[in-house]
Biotite code that builds the C-alpha atoms (Angstrom):
import biotite.structure as struc

atoms = struc.array([
    struc.Atom([47.680, -41.293, -5.271], chain_id="A", res_id=1, res_name="UNK", atom_name="CA", element="C"),
    struc.Atom([48.709, -44.793, -3.861], chain_id="A", res_id=2, res_name="UNK", atom_name="CA", element="C"),
    struc.Atom([52.270, -43.803, -3.934], chain_id="A", res_id=3, res_name="UNK", atom_name="CA", element="C"),
    struc.Atom([51.474, -40.616, -1.884], chain_id="A", res_id=4, res_name="UNK", atom_name="CA", element="C"),
    struc.Atom([49.377, -42.654, 0.555], chain_id="A", res_id=5, res_name="UNK", atom_name="CA", element="C"),
    struc.Atom([52.187, -44.970, 1.152], chain_id="A", res_id=6, res_name="UNK", atom_name="CA", element="C"),
    struc.Atom([54.670, -42.030, 1.914], chain_id="A", res_id=7, res_name="UNK", atom_name="CA", element="C"),
    struc.Atom([52.330, -40.729, 4.373], chain_id="A", res_id=8, res_name="UNK", atom_name="CA", element="C"),
    struc.Atom([51.885, -44.037, 6.270], chain_id="A", res_id=9, res_name="UNK", atom_name="CA", element="C"),
    struc.Atom([55.666, -44.450, 6.208], chain_id="A", res_id=10, res_name="UNK", atom_name="CA", element="C"),
    struc.Atom([55.860, -40.906, 7.783], chain_id="A", res_id=11, res_name="UNK", atom_name="CA", element="C"),
    struc.Atom([53.615, -41.471, 10.761], chain_id="A", res_id=12, res_name="UNK", atom_name="CA", element="C"),
    struc.Atom([55.512, -45.091, 11.236], chain_id="A", res_id=13, res_name="UNK", atom_name="CA", element="C"),
    struc.Atom([59.106, -43.294, 11.741], chain_id="A", res_id=14, res_name="UNK", atom_name="CA", element="C"),
    struc.Atom([57.363, -40.653, 13.845], chain_id="A", res_id=15, res_name="UNK", atom_name="CA", element="C"),
    struc.Atom([56.206, -43.228, 16.085], chain_id="A", res_id=16, res_name="UNK", atom_name="CA", element="C"),
    struc.Atom([59.667, -44.733, 16.214], chain_id="A", res_id=17, res_name="UNK", atom_name="CA", element="C"),
    struc.Atom([61.091, -41.426, 17.179], chain_id="A", res_id=18, res_name="UNK", atom_name="CA", element="C"),
    struc.Atom([58.308, -41.188, 20.029], chain_id="A", res_id=19, res_name="UNK", atom_name="CA", element="C"),
    struc.Atom([59.516, -44.415, 21.347], chain_id="A", res_id=20, res_name="UNK", atom_name="CA", element="C"),
    struc.Atom([63.020, -43.122, 21.600], chain_id="A", res_id=21, res_name="UNK", atom_name="CA", element="C"),
    struc.Atom([62.180, -40.581, 24.152], chain_id="A", res_id=22, res_name="UNK", atom_name="CA", element="C"),
    struc.Atom([60.717, -37.236, 24.812], chain_id="A", res_id=23, res_name="UNK", atom_name="CA", element="C"),
    struc.Atom([64.111, -34.995, 24.810], chain_id="A", res_id=24, res_name="UNK", atom_name="CA", element="C"),
    struc.Atom([64.197, -31.587, 23.298], chain_id="A", res_id=25, res_name="UNK", atom_name="CA", element="C"),
    struc.Atom([64.866, -32.491, 19.907], chain_id="A", res_id=26, res_name="UNK", atom_name="CA", element="C"),
    struc.Atom([62.199, -35.124, 19.439], chain_id="A", res_id=27, res_name="UNK", atom_name="CA", element="C"),
    struc.Atom([59.421, -33.100, 18.228], chain_id="A", res_id=28, res_name="UNK", atom_name="CA", element="C"),
    struc.Atom([57.099, -32.794, 15.157], chain_id="A", res_id=29, res_name="UNK", atom_name="CA", element="C"),
    struc.Atom([57.377, -29.602, 12.912], chain_id="A", res_id=30, res_name="UNK", atom_name="CA", element="C"),
    struc.Atom([54.649, -28.355, 10.399], chain_id="A", res_id=31, res_name="UNK", atom_name="CA", element="C"),
    struc.Atom([56.561, -26.833, 7.300], chain_id="A", res_id=32, res_name="UNK", atom_name="CA", element="C"),
    struc.Atom([55.350, -24.424, 4.762], chain_id="A", res_id=33, res_name="UNK", atom_name="CA", element="C"),
    struc.Atom([57.380, -22.339, 2.111], chain_id="A", res_id=34, res_name="UNK", atom_name="CA", element="C"),
    struc.Atom([58.293, -21.545, -1.329], chain_id="A", res_id=35, res_name="UNK", atom_name="CA", element="C"),
    struc.Atom([60.567, -23.111, -3.952], chain_id="A", res_id=36, res_name="UNK", atom_name="CA", element="C"),
    struc.Atom([62.288, -22.204, -7.136], chain_id="A", res_id=37, res_name="UNK", atom_name="CA", element="C"),
    struc.Atom([62.940, -24.824, -9.862], chain_id="A", res_id=38, res_name="UNK", atom_name="CA", element="C"),
    struc.Atom([65.363, -24.537, -12.509], chain_id="A", res_id=39, res_name="UNK", atom_name="CA", element="C"),
    struc.Atom([65.441, -27.326, -15.131], chain_id="A", res_id=40, res_name="UNK", atom_name="CA", element="C"),
    struc.Atom([68.816, -27.452, -16.543], chain_id="A", res_id=41, res_name="UNK", atom_name="CA", element="C"),
    struc.Atom([68.631, -28.650, -20.149], chain_id="A", res_id=42, res_name="UNK", atom_name="CA", element="C"),
    struc.Atom([70.051, -27.900, -23.439], chain_id="A", res_id=43, res_name="UNK", atom_name="CA", element="C"),
    struc.Atom([66.937, -29.151, -25.312], chain_id="A", res_id=44, res_name="UNK", atom_name="CA", element="C"),
    struc.Atom([64.892, -26.043, -24.891], chain_id="A", res_id=45, res_name="UNK", atom_name="CA", element="C"),
    struc.Atom([64.923, -22.544, -23.057], chain_id="A", res_id=46, res_name="UNK", atom_name="CA", element="C"),
    struc.Atom([63.639, -22.509, -19.619], chain_id="A", res_id=47, res_name="UNK", atom_name="CA", element="C"),
    struc.Atom([63.192, -20.053, -17.059], chain_id="A", res_id=48, res_name="UNK", atom_name="CA", element="C"),
    struc.Atom([62.824, -20.625, -13.272], chain_id="A", res_id=49, res_name="UNK", atom_name="CA", element="C"),
    struc.Atom([59.636, -19.699, -11.457], chain_id="A", res_id=50, res_name="UNK", atom_name="CA", element="C"),
    struc.Atom([58.254, -19.918, -7.873], chain_id="A", res_id=51, res_name="UNK", atom_name="CA", element="C"),
    struc.Atom([56.233, -22.639, -6.419], chain_id="A", res_id=52, res_name="UNK", atom_name="CA", element="C"),
    struc.Atom([55.040, -23.791, -2.844], chain_id="A", res_id=53, res_name="UNK", atom_name="CA", element="C"),
    struc.Atom([55.792, -26.332, -0.183], chain_id="A", res_id=54, res_name="UNK", atom_name="CA", element="C"),
    struc.Atom([53.755, -27.810, 2.554], chain_id="A", res_id=55, res_name="UNK", atom_name="CA", element="C"),
    struc.Atom([54.599, -30.819, 4.890], chain_id="A", res_id=56, res_name="UNK", atom_name="CA", element="C"),
    struc.Atom([55.598, -32.482, 8.369], chain_id="A", res_id=57, res_name="UNK", atom_name="CA", element="C"),
    struc.Atom([59.115, -33.078, 9.662], chain_id="A", res_id=58, res_name="UNK", atom_name="CA", element="C"),
    struc.Atom([60.443, -35.004, 12.751], chain_id="A", res_id=59, res_name="UNK", atom_name="CA", element="C"),
    struc.Atom([63.638, -33.902, 14.321], chain_id="A", res_id=60, res_name="UNK", atom_name="CA", element="C"),
    struc.Atom([65.152, -36.412, 16.805], chain_id="A", res_id=61, res_name="UNK", atom_name="CA", element="C"),
    struc.Atom([68.400, -36.966, 18.734], chain_id="A", res_id=62, res_name="UNK", atom_name="CA", element="C"),
    struc.Atom([70.963, -39.251, 17.046], chain_id="A", res_id=63, res_name="UNK", atom_name="CA", element="C"),
    struc.Atom([74.462, -38.851, 18.646], chain_id="A", res_id=64, res_name="UNK", atom_name="CA", element="C"),
    struc.Atom([76.067, -36.226, 20.647], chain_id="A", res_id=65, res_name="UNK", atom_name="CA", element="C"),
    struc.Atom([75.797, -33.062, 18.467], chain_id="A", res_id=66, res_name="UNK", atom_name="CA", element="C"),
    struc.Atom([73.877, -34.811, 15.696], chain_id="A", res_id=67, res_name="UNK", atom_name="CA", element="C"),
    struc.Atom([70.233, -35.045, 15.080], chain_id="A", res_id=68, res_name="UNK", atom_name="CA", element="C"),
    struc.Atom([68.320, -36.936, 12.343], chain_id="A", res_id=69, res_name="UNK", atom_name="CA", element="C"),
    struc.Atom([65.478, -35.196, 10.390], chain_id="A", res_id=70, res_name="UNK", atom_name="CA", element="C"),
    struc.Atom([62.786, -37.130, 8.742], chain_id="A", res_id=71, res_name="UNK", atom_name="CA", element="C"),
    struc.Atom([60.426, -35.057, 6.407], chain_id="A", res_id=72, res_name="UNK", atom_name="CA", element="C"),
    struc.Atom([57.549, -35.546, 4.092], chain_id="A", res_id=73, res_name="UNK", atom_name="CA", element="C"),
    struc.Atom([56.822, -32.447, 1.763], chain_id="A", res_id=74, res_name="UNK", atom_name="CA", element="C"),
    struc.Atom([54.295, -31.798, -0.896], chain_id="A", res_id=75, res_name="UNK", atom_name="CA", element="C"),
    struc.Atom([55.229, -29.220, -3.525], chain_id="A", res_id=76, res_name="UNK", atom_name="CA", element="C"),
    struc.Atom([54.106, -27.631, -6.613], chain_id="A", res_id=77, res_name="UNK", atom_name="CA", element="C"),
    struc.Atom([56.931, -26.621, -8.770], chain_id="A", res_id=78, res_name="UNK", atom_name="CA", element="C"),
    struc.Atom([56.988, -24.129, -11.651], chain_id="A", res_id=79, res_name="UNK", atom_name="CA", element="C"),
    struc.Atom([59.088, -23.004, -14.463], chain_id="A", res_id=80, res_name="UNK", atom_name="CA", element="C"),
    struc.Atom([58.604, -21.533, -17.903], chain_id="A", res_id=81, res_name="UNK", atom_name="CA", element="C"),
    struc.Atom([59.492, -22.722, -21.613], chain_id="A", res_id=82, res_name="UNK", atom_name="CA", element="C"),
    struc.Atom([59.806, -20.459, -24.457], chain_id="A", res_id=83, res_name="UNK", atom_name="CA", element="C"),
    struc.Atom([57.453, -21.311, -27.286], chain_id="A", res_id=84, res_name="UNK", atom_name="CA", element="C"),
    struc.Atom([55.757, -19.685, -30.261], chain_id="A", res_id=85, res_name="UNK", atom_name="CA", element="C"),
    struc.Atom([52.019, -19.568, -31.055], chain_id="A", res_id=86, res_name="UNK", atom_name="CA", element="C"),
    struc.Atom([50.499, -20.121, -34.792], chain_id="A", res_id=87, res_name="UNK", atom_name="CA", element="C"),
    struc.Atom([50.748, -16.418, -35.214], chain_id="A", res_id=88, res_name="UNK", atom_name="CA", element="C"),
    struc.Atom([54.508, -16.503, -34.301], chain_id="A", res_id=89, res_name="UNK", atom_name="CA", element="C"),
    struc.Atom([54.023, -14.585, -31.259], chain_id="A", res_id=90, res_name="UNK", atom_name="CA", element="C"),
    struc.Atom([56.454, -15.465, -28.415], chain_id="A", res_id=91, res_name="UNK", atom_name="CA", element="C"),
    struc.Atom([54.909, -16.983, -25.374], chain_id="A", res_id=92, res_name="UNK", atom_name="CA", element="C"),
    struc.Atom([56.531, -18.425, -22.173], chain_id="A", res_id=93, res_name="UNK", atom_name="CA", element="C"),
    struc.Atom([54.498, -21.207, -21.124], chain_id="A", res_id=94, res_name="UNK", atom_name="CA", element="C"),
    struc.Atom([54.400, -22.093, -17.416], chain_id="A", res_id=95, res_name="UNK", atom_name="CA", element="C"),
    struc.Atom([54.805, -25.765, -16.530], chain_id="A", res_id=96, res_name="UNK", atom_name="CA", element="C"),
    struc.Atom([53.688, -26.899, -13.176], chain_id="A", res_id=97, res_name="UNK", atom_name="CA", element="C"),
    struc.Atom([54.719, -30.143, -11.456], chain_id="A", res_id=98, res_name="UNK", atom_name="CA", element="C"),
    struc.Atom([53.101, -31.635, -8.454], chain_id="A", res_id=99, res_name="UNK", atom_name="CA", element="C"),
    struc.Atom([55.389, -33.826, -6.397], chain_id="A", res_id=100, res_name="UNK", atom_name="CA", element="C"),
    struc.Atom([55.848, -35.584, -3.016], chain_id="A", res_id=101, res_name="UNK", atom_name="CA", element="C"),
    struc.Atom([59.304, -35.745, -1.307], chain_id="A", res_id=102, res_name="UNK", atom_name="CA", element="C"),
    struc.Atom([60.696, -38.059, 1.421], chain_id="A", res_id=103, res_name="UNK", atom_name="CA", element="C"),
    struc.Atom([63.859, -37.009, 2.991], chain_id="A", res_id=104, res_name="UNK", atom_name="CA", element="C"),
    struc.Atom([66.287, -38.439, 5.801], chain_id="A", res_id=105, res_name="UNK", atom_name="CA", element="C"),
    struc.Atom([68.644, -35.599, 6.789], chain_id="A", res_id=106, res_name="UNK", atom_name="CA", element="C"),
    struc.Atom([71.736, -35.780, 9.236], chain_id="A", res_id=107, res_name="UNK", atom_name="CA", element="C"),
    struc.Atom([71.693, -32.347, 11.120], chain_id="A", res_id=108, res_name="UNK", atom_name="CA", element="C"),
    struc.Atom([74.830, -31.106, 12.790], chain_id="A", res_id=109, res_name="UNK", atom_name="CA", element="C"),
    struc.Atom([73.644, -28.899, 15.651], chain_id="A", res_id=110, res_name="UNK", atom_name="CA", element="C"),
    struc.Atom([75.970, -25.824, 15.898], chain_id="A", res_id=111, res_name="UNK", atom_name="CA", element="C"),
    struc.Atom([73.751, -24.140, 18.636], chain_id="A", res_id=112, res_name="UNK", atom_name="CA", element="C"),
    struc.Atom([71.038, -26.042, 20.270], chain_id="A", res_id=113, res_name="UNK", atom_name="CA", element="C"),
    struc.Atom([67.503, -25.105, 19.312], chain_id="A", res_id=114, res_name="UNK", atom_name="CA", element="C"),
    struc.Atom([69.017, -22.363, 17.146], chain_id="A", res_id=115, res_name="UNK", atom_name="CA", element="C"),
    struc.Atom([71.396, -23.220, 14.279], chain_id="A", res_id=116, res_name="UNK", atom_name="CA", element="C"),
    struc.Atom([72.252, -26.336, 12.416], chain_id="A", res_id=117, res_name="UNK", atom_name="CA", element="C"),
    struc.Atom([73.294, -27.682, 9.047], chain_id="A", res_id=118, res_name="UNK", atom_name="CA", element="C"),
    struc.Atom([71.611, -30.466, 7.142], chain_id="A", res_id=119, res_name="UNK", atom_name="CA", element="C"),
    struc.Atom([72.492, -32.748, 4.334], chain_id="A", res_id=120, res_name="UNK", atom_name="CA", element="C"),
    struc.Atom([71.481, -36.094, 2.919], chain_id="A", res_id=121, res_name="UNK", atom_name="CA", element="C"),
    struc.Atom([69.206, -37.711, 0.317], chain_id="A", res_id=122, res_name="UNK", atom_name="CA", element="C"),
    struc.Atom([65.707, -36.996, -0.892], chain_id="A", res_id=123, res_name="UNK", atom_name="CA", element="C"),
    struc.Atom([63.600, -39.174, -3.044], chain_id="A", res_id=124, res_name="UNK", atom_name="CA", element="C"),
    struc.Atom([60.790, -37.414, -5.174], chain_id="A", res_id=125, res_name="UNK", atom_name="CA", element="C"),
    struc.Atom([57.665, -38.882, -6.740], chain_id="A", res_id=126, res_name="UNK", atom_name="CA", element="C"),
    struc.Atom([56.443, -36.736, -9.681], chain_id="A", res_id=127, res_name="UNK", atom_name="CA", element="C"),
    struc.Atom([53.355, -36.453, -11.526], chain_id="A", res_id=128, res_name="UNK", atom_name="CA", element="C"),
    struc.Atom([53.278, -35.318, -15.134], chain_id="A", res_id=129, res_name="UNK", atom_name="CA", element="C"),
    struc.Atom([53.800, -31.483, -16.046], chain_id="A", res_id=130, res_name="UNK", atom_name="CA", element="C"),
    struc.Atom([50.571, -29.364, -16.485], chain_id="A", res_id=131, res_name="UNK", atom_name="CA", element="C"),
    struc.Atom([50.139, -26.673, -18.941], chain_id="A", res_id=132, res_name="UNK", atom_name="CA", element="C"),
    struc.Atom([47.200, -24.595, -19.728], chain_id="A", res_id=133, res_name="UNK", atom_name="CA", element="C"),
    struc.Atom([44.834, -26.127, -22.554], chain_id="A", res_id=134, res_name="UNK", atom_name="CA", element="C"),
    struc.Atom([45.462, -23.229, -24.930], chain_id="A", res_id=135, res_name="UNK", atom_name="CA", element="C"),
    struc.Atom([49.127, -23.429, -24.986], chain_id="A", res_id=136, res_name="UNK", atom_name="CA", element="C"),
    struc.Atom([49.275, -27.128, -25.726], chain_id="A", res_id=137, res_name="UNK", atom_name="CA", element="C"),
    struc.Atom([49.945, -26.730, -29.551], chain_id="A", res_id=138, res_name="UNK", atom_name="CA", element="C"),
    struc.Atom([52.595, -23.960, -29.191], chain_id="A", res_id=139, res_name="UNK", atom_name="CA", element="C"),
    struc.Atom([55.877, -24.868, -30.739], chain_id="A", res_id=140, res_name="UNK", atom_name="CA", element="C"),
    struc.Atom([58.764, -24.944, -28.271], chain_id="A", res_id=141, res_name="UNK", atom_name="CA", element="C"),
    struc.Atom([61.336, -22.473, -29.639], chain_id="A", res_id=142, res_name="UNK", atom_name="CA", element="C"),
    struc.Atom([64.177, -23.936, -31.483], chain_id="A", res_id=143, res_name="UNK", atom_name="CA", element="C"),
    struc.Atom([62.494, -27.302, -32.003], chain_id="A", res_id=144, res_name="UNK", atom_name="CA", element="C"),
    struc.Atom([59.750, -28.965, -33.859], chain_id="A", res_id=145, res_name="UNK", atom_name="CA", element="C"),
    struc.Atom([58.295, -30.120, -30.726], chain_id="A", res_id=146, res_name="UNK", atom_name="CA", element="C"),
    struc.Atom([54.648, -28.861, -29.290], chain_id="A", res_id=147, res_name="UNK", atom_name="CA", element="C"),
    struc.Atom([54.423, -27.787, -25.850], chain_id="A", res_id=148, res_name="UNK", atom_name="CA", element="C"),
    struc.Atom([52.231, -30.853, -24.852], chain_id="A", res_id=149, res_name="UNK", atom_name="CA", element="C"),
    struc.Atom([54.922, -33.265, -26.251], chain_id="A", res_id=150, res_name="UNK", atom_name="CA", element="C"),
    struc.Atom([57.316, -33.064, -22.969], chain_id="A", res_id=151, res_name="UNK", atom_name="CA", element="C"),
    struc.Atom([54.675, -33.359, -20.332], chain_id="A", res_id=152, res_name="UNK", atom_name="CA", element="C"),
    struc.Atom([55.029, -37.076, -19.436], chain_id="A", res_id=153, res_name="UNK", atom_name="CA", element="C"),
    struc.Atom([58.239, -36.922, -17.543], chain_id="A", res_id=154, res_name="UNK", atom_name="CA", element="C"),
    struc.Atom([60.066, -39.536, -15.278], chain_id="A", res_id=155, res_name="UNK", atom_name="CA", element="C"),
    struc.Atom([58.068, -40.369, -12.121], chain_id="A", res_id=156, res_name="UNK", atom_name="CA", element="C"),
    struc.Atom([60.954, -40.715, -9.637], chain_id="A", res_id=157, res_name="UNK", atom_name="CA", element="C"),
    struc.Atom([63.988, -38.618, -8.688], chain_id="A", res_id=158, res_name="UNK", atom_name="CA", element="C"),
    struc.Atom([66.863, -38.636, -6.347], chain_id="A", res_id=159, res_name="UNK", atom_name="CA", element="C"),
    struc.Atom([68.139, -35.314, -4.853], chain_id="A", res_id=160, res_name="UNK", atom_name="CA", element="C"),
    struc.Atom([71.499, -34.890, -2.449], chain_id="A", res_id=161, res_name="UNK", atom_name="CA", element="C"),
    struc.Atom([70.486, -32.070, -0.526], chain_id="A", res_id=162, res_name="UNK", atom_name="CA", element="C"),
    struc.Atom([72.262, -29.426, 1.769], chain_id="A", res_id=163, res_name="UNK", atom_name="CA", element="C"),
    struc.Atom([70.873, -26.700, 3.739], chain_id="A", res_id=164, res_name="UNK", atom_name="CA", element="C"),
    struc.Atom([70.854, -24.736, 7.013], chain_id="A", res_id=165, res_name="UNK", atom_name="CA", element="C"),
    struc.Atom([68.085, -24.350, 9.779], chain_id="A", res_id=166, res_name="UNK", atom_name="CA", element="C"),
    struc.Atom([68.074, -21.229, 12.117], chain_id="A", res_id=167, res_name="UNK", atom_name="CA", element="C"),
    struc.Atom([66.055, -19.701, 14.588], chain_id="A", res_id=168, res_name="UNK", atom_name="CA", element="C"),
    struc.Atom([64.416, -20.272, 17.982], chain_id="A", res_id=169, res_name="UNK", atom_name="CA", element="C"),
    struc.Atom([63.058, -23.332, 19.796], chain_id="A", res_id=170, res_name="UNK", atom_name="CA", element="C"),
    struc.Atom([59.654, -23.345, 18.099], chain_id="A", res_id=171, res_name="UNK", atom_name="CA", element="C"),
    struc.Atom([60.196, -21.287, 15.097], chain_id="A", res_id=172, res_name="UNK", atom_name="CA", element="C"),
    struc.Atom([62.769, -21.547, 12.592], chain_id="A", res_id=173, res_name="UNK", atom_name="CA", element="C"),
    struc.Atom([63.669, -20.985, 8.772], chain_id="A", res_id=174, res_name="UNK", atom_name="CA", element="C"),
    struc.Atom([65.346, -23.661, 6.751], chain_id="A", res_id=175, res_name="UNK", atom_name="CA", element="C"),
    struc.Atom([67.116, -22.757, 3.238], chain_id="A", res_id=176, res_name="UNK", atom_name="CA", element="C"),
    struc.Atom([68.106, -25.702, 1.293], chain_id="A", res_id=177, res_name="UNK", atom_name="CA", element="C"),
    struc.Atom([69.274, -26.532, -2.205], chain_id="A", res_id=178, res_name="UNK", atom_name="CA", element="C"),
    struc.Atom([68.640, -29.999, -3.818], chain_id="A", res_id=179, res_name="UNK", atom_name="CA", element="C"),
    struc.Atom([70.123, -31.007, -7.275], chain_id="A", res_id=180, res_name="UNK", atom_name="CA", element="C"),
    struc.Atom([68.353, -33.910, -9.111], chain_id="A", res_id=181, res_name="UNK", atom_name="CA", element="C"),
    struc.Atom([70.866, -36.591, -10.348], chain_id="A", res_id=182, res_name="UNK", atom_name="CA", element="C"),
    struc.Atom([68.475, -38.571, -12.458], chain_id="A", res_id=183, res_name="UNK", atom_name="CA", element="C"),
    struc.Atom([67.481, -37.476, -15.759], chain_id="A", res_id=184, res_name="UNK", atom_name="CA", element="C"),
    struc.Atom([63.951, -35.817, -15.408], chain_id="A", res_id=185, res_name="UNK", atom_name="CA", element="C"),
    struc.Atom([63.225, -35.934, -18.906], chain_id="A", res_id=186, res_name="UNK", atom_name="CA", element="C"),
    struc.Atom([64.220, -39.637, -19.614], chain_id="A", res_id=187, res_name="UNK", atom_name="CA", element="C"),
    struc.Atom([60.813, -40.869, -19.998], chain_id="A", res_id=188, res_name="UNK", atom_name="CA", element="C"),
    struc.Atom([60.647, -38.784, -23.218], chain_id="A", res_id=189, res_name="UNK", atom_name="CA", element="C"),
    struc.Atom([63.368, -40.744, -24.674], chain_id="A", res_id=190, res_name="UNK", atom_name="CA", element="C"),
    struc.Atom([60.874, -43.794, -25.179], chain_id="A", res_id=191, res_name="UNK", atom_name="CA", element="C"),
    struc.Atom([59.019, -41.728, -27.765], chain_id="A", res_id=192, res_name="UNK", atom_name="CA", element="C"),
    struc.Atom([59.852, -41.484, -31.397], chain_id="A", res_id=193, res_name="UNK", atom_name="CA", element="C"),
    struc.Atom([60.704, -37.790, -31.411], chain_id="A", res_id=194, res_name="UNK", atom_name="CA", element="C"),
    struc.Atom([63.967, -37.941, -32.877], chain_id="A", res_id=195, res_name="UNK", atom_name="CA", element="C"),
    struc.Atom([65.316, -35.962, -29.816], chain_id="A", res_id=196, res_name="UNK", atom_name="CA", element="C"),
    struc.Atom([67.683, -36.995, -27.036], chain_id="A", res_id=197, res_name="UNK", atom_name="CA", element="C"),
    struc.Atom([66.279, -35.492, -24.003], chain_id="A", res_id=198, res_name="UNK", atom_name="CA", element="C"),
    struc.Atom([68.362, -34.655, -20.766], chain_id="A", res_id=199, res_name="UNK", atom_name="CA", element="C"),
    struc.Atom([67.245, -32.361, -17.869], chain_id="A", res_id=200, res_name="UNK", atom_name="CA", element="C"),
    struc.Atom([68.323, -32.288, -14.392], chain_id="A", res_id=201, res_name="UNK", atom_name="CA", element="C"),
    struc.Atom([66.296, -30.146, -11.822], chain_id="A", res_id=202, res_name="UNK", atom_name="CA", element="C"),
    struc.Atom([67.657, -27.879, -9.366], chain_id="A", res_id=203, res_name="UNK", atom_name="CA", element="C"),
    struc.Atom([65.312, -26.756, -6.550], chain_id="A", res_id=204, res_name="UNK", atom_name="CA", element="C"),
    struc.Atom([65.817, -23.956, -4.017], chain_id="A", res_id=205, res_name="UNK", atom_name="CA", element="C"),
    struc.Atom([63.598, -24.245, -0.911], chain_id="A", res_id=206, res_name="UNK", atom_name="CA", element="C"),
    struc.Atom([62.877, -21.530, 1.827], chain_id="A", res_id=207, res_name="UNK", atom_name="CA", element="C"),
    struc.Atom([60.574, -22.903, 4.414], chain_id="A", res_id=208, res_name="UNK", atom_name="CA", element="C"),
    struc.Atom([59.229, -21.924, 7.864], chain_id="A", res_id=209, res_name="UNK", atom_name="CA", element="C"),
    struc.Atom([59.083, -24.642, 10.377], chain_id="A", res_id=210, res_name="UNK", atom_name="CA", element="C"),
    struc.Atom([56.693, -24.574, 13.409], chain_id="A", res_id=211, res_name="UNK", atom_name="CA", element="C"),
    struc.Atom([57.817, -27.152, 15.920], chain_id="A", res_id=212, res_name="UNK", atom_name="CA", element="C"),
    struc.Atom([55.006, -28.348, 18.263], chain_id="A", res_id=213, res_name="UNK", atom_name="CA", element="C"),
])
């Protein structure tokens, strides 16, 4: 919670900086909400992408000529499933939920002012642990000797290069973006004596609505 509190304070500090810069058309705050689809790219077990949600705030400010800069704070719940087997050998796809907070700083090239732009830049993500239902914790992950609960304690930080496009009108826009995690999300599991070398890189597709105030 302290990490999430810090990101919130940092967001409003940057918002204040933009406000000092001026009140031009691009300098305004956006309220963001939408959905995401997380794919965990790993050879350790079988995964299936699933749908989650996003909510957050962003600030778009003039930078230089046709370039804006966009700072955003986003809270998300990501979902994906892992193939497992119960004690009775029944096949079950276990849903893994991941609560996360992201800070992003994107360069935005404005193709049509107030209507169309392309964004790219870095995102830093703070993760919680994976969450699964209690009744699924002792399922065996298909193709391994691991239990479903053995893989919940993942790395707490990840870094995502991101590219996206934003289109719409002055106060209402849709943003589509893709981000790929460079860091091994499962690296923290390698500190445990499981006899398995874990490697997994997340890819996240986002579709958000932005309401500019």
